[in-house]
C-alpha positions as CSV (number, residue, x, y, z in Angstrom):
1,M,-6.4,-7.9,-13.0
2,V,-9.0,-6.2,-10.8
3,E,-7.9,-3.9,-7.8
4,S,-9.7,-6.2,-5.2
5,R,-7.5,-9.1,-6.2
6,I,-4.4,-7.1,-6.0
7,E,-5.5,-5.8,-2.6
8,R,-6.1,-9.2,-1.3
9,H,-2.7,-10.4,-2.4
10,L,-1.1,-7.5,-0.5
11,V,-3.1,-8.2,2.7
12,E,-2.3,-11.9,2.7
13,G,1.4,-11.3,1.9
14,V,1.8,-8.8,4.7
15,K,0.1,-11.2,7.2
16,K,2.5,-14.0,6.2
17,L,5.4,-11.8,6.9
18,G,4.0,-11.1,10.5
19,G,2.6,-7.6,9.8
20,M,-0.7,-6.0,9.6
21,C,-2.4,-4.6,6.5
22,L,-5.3,-2.4,7.7
23,K,-8.0,-0.8,5.4
24,F,-7.4,2.9,5.9
25,T,-10.2,5.5,5.8
26,S,-10.1,9.0,7.0
27,P,-13.6,10.6,7.2
28,G,-13.4,14.2,6.1
29,T,-10.1,13.7,4.3
30,P,-10.4,12.6,0.7
31,G,-7.7,11.0,-1.3
32,V,-6.0,9.0,1.5
33,P,-4.3,5.7,0.6
34,D,-6.2,2.4,0.6
35,R,-4.0,0.5,3.1
36,L,-2.0,1.1,6.2
37,I,0.8,-1.5,6.5
38,I,2.5,-2.1,9.9
39,T,5.4,-4.5,9.4
40,A,6.5,-7.0,12.0
41,E,9.3,-4.6,12.9
42,G,6.9,-1.7,13.3
43,R,7.6,0.1,10.1
44,I,4.6,2.0,8.7
45,I,3.8,2.3,5.0
46,F,0.7,3.7,3.4
47,A,-0.2,2.0,0.1
48,E,-2.5,3.2,-2.6
49,L,-3.4,0.3,-4.8
50,K,-4.1,0.5,-8.6
51,T,-4.4,-1.8,-11.5
52,E,-1.5,-1.8,-13.9
53,T,-3.4,1.0,-15.9
54,G,-5.0,2.7,-13.0
55,R,-4.4,6.4,-12.3
56,L,-4.5,8.6,-9.3
57,A,-7.3,11.1,-9.0
58,K,-6.2,14.7,-8.6
59,I,-7.2,14.7,-4.9
60,Q,-5.2,11.5,-4.3
61,R,-2.1,13.0,-5.8
62,Y,-2.5,16.1,-3.6
63,T,-3.2,14.1,-0.3
64,I,-0.3,11.7,-1.0
65,G,2.0,14.6,-1.8
66,E,1.1,16.3,1.5
67,M,1.7,13.1,3.4
68,Q,5.1,12.6,1.8
69,K,6.1,16.2,2.5
70,R,5.7,15.4,6.2
71,G,7.9,12.4,5.9
72,A,5.3,9.6,5.5
73,D,6.2,6.5,3.5
74,V,3.5,6.5,0.9
75,R,3.6,4.1,-2.0
76,V,1.5,3.9,-5.2
77,V,1.4,0.2,-6.0
78,K,0.4,-0.7,-9.5
79,G,-0.5,-4.3,-10.2
80,L,0.5,-7.7,-8.9
81,D,4.3,-7.3,-9.8
82,E,4.6,-4.2,-7.7
83,V,2.8,-5.8,-4.8
84,K,5.3,-8.6,-5.0
85,Q,8.2,-6.2,-5.0
86,L,6.8,-4.3,-2.0
87,L,6.4,-7.6,-0.1
88,A,10.0,-8.6,-1.0
89,E,11.2,-5.3,0.4
90,I,9.1,-5.7,3.6
91,G,10.3,-9.2,4.1
92,G,13.9,-8.5,3.4
93,G,13.9,-10.7,0.4
94,L,11.8,-13.5,2.0
95,N,9.2,-15.0,-0.3
96,A,5.8,-14.0,1.0
97,V,3.8,-14.7,-2.2
C-alpha cells in the first residue's frame, strides 16, 4: 500500500474521533514527522508514516530521537494495521476505521 493511502486513512480516522490530523512541516529542521495529531481530549502525538517496508532516514531517526528525549509522543506508524492500532488507542477502543 502506498504511503498516501495510509496517511489518508489516518487523517480520516482522527477526524471521525473528533481530533485534528495536521500536515506537519518545520522549515529549516529536516526529519520531522509527517503528521501532528491533536486528539479530541487535547493529547498531542507526532506521527511519521511509512509503508509496511518503509524505513526511516538517518535524519528522521535523529530528529525523532531528539523529540522523544524531550518527552514528545512520537510514533513511527508502518502500514494500515498500525494506523488502525493507533486509532483504536486514540479512540479508547472505539472503531474509527
